[in-house]
N, C-alpha and C positions, 0 to 999 in steps of 0.2 A: 932462105930459114923462111920456110912456111910461118902462118902464126898456130898450125897447128901443134906444130913441133915445136915452138918458141911456147905453148902456154904450157906450166905447170903441169906436173900430175897431180891428182888430186887427192890428198890426206884424207884418207878413210877414217885414219884413227885418232883424227885430230877432233872429228866430231864428237862431244862430251857424251850424248846418246849411246850411241854406237861403243865408245869405250866401257862406258858402262856398264852396257848388255855383258860385254865379255867379258869384262870381268866379274859379274855376277852367274854368270856362266859357270866360268873357272872354278869360281868359288864353290857352286851349288854340287857341280860336279866332282871338286874335289875331297868335300862335307859327305858326297854318293858313298863317292868311293872308302873312304877314313871308316865310315859309318860300317860297310861291310867286312873292313878287316879287325873293326875296332875289338879286342878281344874282352874288356871292362862292359863294352856295350854301352858309353858313352855319348858319342857318338849318333849311335842308333837314336837313345835318347829322343837328340837335340834333333837329327835332322829328318829323320824318318817316322819314328810313331807321332808326334803331333799330325803327322797329314794323315798316316794311317784309322788316327782317331777320328777327325774329321771325312772321313768316308764313311767311318761303321757307325755314328752317330750326327748325321745330318740333321736332326730335328736339333745338335746341342750347338752345332756351328751355325746355323739358322737363327740361334736364340741371339750367340753371343755377335751375330753381323750386324743383329738388331739393334740390341742395346748399343753398339759402337756406330750406328747409323744416329740415335738419336743423338748421344753425346757429341760425334761430328756435325753435326746440320746446328746444336748449341757454343758449337766453339765457332763454327765458319760464321755464324753472327755477332759473337763476342767479336772476331776478330776485323767485322767491318766495319766498327767502330775506329779499332787503329786504323784503317783500311783512310775512312772519310778523312782524318785529320792531320794522315799523313800527306792524301793527296795536296789535301788544300795548303799548309804550311809545309811541307817536306820535314818533320819533326815526328816521330816514334814519340806517343804517348803511352809513358807510360804509367798513367794516372788514369787510363781505362780501366783495370781492374778493382780498383775501388769506387771507381764509378758505378761499378757491377751493385757494390755493396752497400753504398751507401745509399743507393736511388733504391733499394730494397729494404732497409731500412729503416728510411724516411715512411715508405709505404704500410712497413706493420707498424712503426712508431706511430703513425699519422689516426692509423683504426684504434689501438691503443689505447689514444686521449679521446676517442667518443667518434671521431670522423666516420660516417657511413663509408664501404668498402671503395666505390665507386667515386665518390667524391676524394676520398682518399689519393685514388689513382690520378687524376687531375689535378689536386694540389699536386700531386711529387712530381708531376710533369712541368708545375709553374717552380718548383724550388732546382729543376733541372734547369727549366729559359733562363732563372737568375744566376745559375752558378755557373753557368756559356758567359752569360753577360759579364760577368765580375771578373770572369776570367781570360777573355777578353781585353777587358776595361787596364786593369789590373797587371796583370802578368806578358798579354802579347802584344798591346799595344807600345807599352816602355819598350820592349827586343825587337821592333821591326829592324830588318835588316841586321843582326845579330847573327852569331857565328851557328849555327845550328846545336852544337852543343852546348850553347849556353841554354836553349830554350827546349830541348832535349832534358838538362837539368831543371827549368824552373818545373815541368810536367812532372821531377821528382819531391820539390818543394808542394805544390799539389798535391801527391799523395798521402805526404806526410801530415801533411795540413787536415784530409779528411778525415785521415784514419784517427786524428788525435780528437781533432773536434765530434765525430760520430760517434766513439766511446766517451766523450762529454756529456752529450746530449740523449745518449741510446742506452748506453753500458757496452759491456764487454761482452754481456755473456747472450747466447746464442738465441734465437727466435725463430715461433712457427710462422712461415707463411698463411696467411688469408686463403689457401685455398678454397674453402667451401664456400667463401663471404664473394670470392671473384668465379663462382660457379666451375671452376674446372674440376674437371672429373676425379674420379677416386674407383677405386678396383681395378680388376683384368679380366681382360678375356685371355681364353684360352683357347689353345687353336690347335686340334692335330691332323699336322702335317708333315712330312716326309717320311712315314712309321713314329714317330713318338709325340711329343705333347709341349707349344712352346706359347708359354704364356709372354703376352702385351700387356703391361701398366698402362691403364687408358690414362694417366698424367704423360708419361712419354707421348704415347701418340700426340694427343693435345700440342705437347713441349715441339715434335716433329714437324706440325702442321703451323704452330700460327708463328713461329722461326720459318720454315719456309716461305711463308706467304708476306713477312717482314721482311727477308732479303728478296725473296721477287720485287718487293713495291720498292724497295730503296735502289732497288736496279734501276727499273723502270723509270725512277722519278729522278734517279742523276745522267741518264740517257738519254729524256727525251723533253725536260723543263727546261728552263731558262734558269733556272739557280744551277740544275747540271751543266747546261754548257757552261753557266759564269765560274763552277768550281774548276771544271777539267780548263778553263783560260788560265786559273788560278794556278794546276797543278802544273802546270808549262809553264810560264813566266808568270812571276808577282808583275814585273816591271810595263810588259807586256798587257797582262788587263788592267795595270791602273790607268793606263795610255786610251783605253776606248772606254771608259768608266765604270767599271766595276771596284766597287768597295769593297777592300780588304775585310774592315773590318765587319761588314755585313756579314761576308761569309763565311767568315771564321763565328761567328754569332751562331748561324745555323748550324753550322757544322758540328762545333762542338756540345748545340741543344742535339742533334739527328744522336748524334753518338748519344746523349743521356740518356732519350727514348732507348735508343739499342739497349744499353746497359739497363733500362727499367727493366723492359719486357726480357731482358738474359737472366738478370737477378730473380722475376716472379717466376721463371720454371725453373731454373737451380733452386732455389729457397722453396720450392712444392717438391722437388725430388729427392733435397735433404734438409737444410734447416740454414735459418739468415745469420751468417754470423762473418766475421772478417775472418773466417780462413778458405770464403767463398774467393776474396782475390788470387792465390794462390791456385785456384782453378782457372782465375780468369786468364792469370798469366799462361794459356795454355796457348794463347791464339798466337806466343811469338813463333812458335814450332811452326802453326800452319801457316802464317805469314812468309817463312823462309818456305816456306813449299809454294805456296802460290805467289807467291811476290805480293809485297807494301802496296802496290796502287794498282791489283787489280780483282774487281769485286769476285769475279769466277775465281779465279784463283783462291780466294779466300775459301769460298764453297767446296772446292775441290782439297785444295788444302786441309779443312776441315774435316772430310770426309774420309779423308789416306788415316788422319793422326785419327780419329776418333774411332775406326773401327782397328788401325792396326795397332792401338793399344789394348785393347778390350782382348784380341786374340790370342794377342801375346801375352798378357795377363792370365788369361784361361788354359792355354796351351803351352804356355813355356813357363809360365810363373812358378811352379810347382818346383823345377826343377833346380831352382836358385830359391826355393822358400819363399815366392807370391813377393808380390811389392811393386814391379819392375811397371804399371800403370804412373806411376808417379814419375817414373823418369824416360820411359820408352819413348816418350814423344821428343825428348831433345835428344835423344842420340841419332834416332829417325833426321830428324832435321839437321846434326852434324853432319851424315853422311853422305846427308843429300845435299850439303855444303861444297862436298869434294868436288864433284860436276857439276852443279849448276846454282851458283851464289844467287843469280838472281831471280831465282823460283821460275816455276811450270811459266806463268803466264809473265813476269817481270819482264822489264827492258833492259836489254845489256848495252852499260853506259859505256862509250869511249872515246876516252879525252887525248887529245894531239897536245903532247907535248913542244 
């Protein structure tokens, strides 16, 4: 028997992407046929009508995509904080959401105490550095070589400590971000395109630009600098990193401080778009479905996943939300992530883990 004859036939349907594409195509085809045959018109409103609205009003589609793009870039920025800490310690940092709130509250609180705006930013960065050192000394160092679930639960403890500490120091009432004092723009720009009017908020433009620059800078920093190479070594193997003289303690401080910087930038941008309150923690946890889509260890995955979630939830809310009374923006991201887990649990850019028994 020749090698060609002995070689097993390729399993076309074993590929998760082909399987997902075929299932999606079958669902779409069945929905279209059902919409045509549906006497009540319910399936038509779900399957056909939203796309007809997109074609008939392209300016509204462009407005929706723009708003989703801005949200997606900010989601990606939040997700980067999770990715950096996960790459360095292998632990999902549940406290990243409250770090966004805590950093923003610290900035506004310092300004209310009479500290000039830009000095308050510098002092807030100092607070986040002290927080990173404290977490490394008090939480991470004593728990070295403990199971990942122990470290994960430790981040829960950090979360609720920061909530209680933040409420005792800054109070529980929403605060207004100091956008004017930081020279962030206000107002809007109206563009006449696609036969209609698209309104772009200047703060959204600034948020998208600043977040994009931050994401690019972090990607280059951790890709081409000595610290970045050390981080990748730590992510591959703690023991191997220690054997070549890399200090885990220093890397953890750097990574947590970098996550604190990301949290501060995110808090400023989200606070400028709404208010600074503990409700921002829920927004920050939208990074979880972003990470599921992109992969927990991938910076490009955080970017792509953020854009998918941001645009997807805005379009879902605008075109399909009215069919069920609205409000789907709060849970649609998790529904998308759940469906994605069925076909590629490691994410778009995550590594597929194979364990031999």
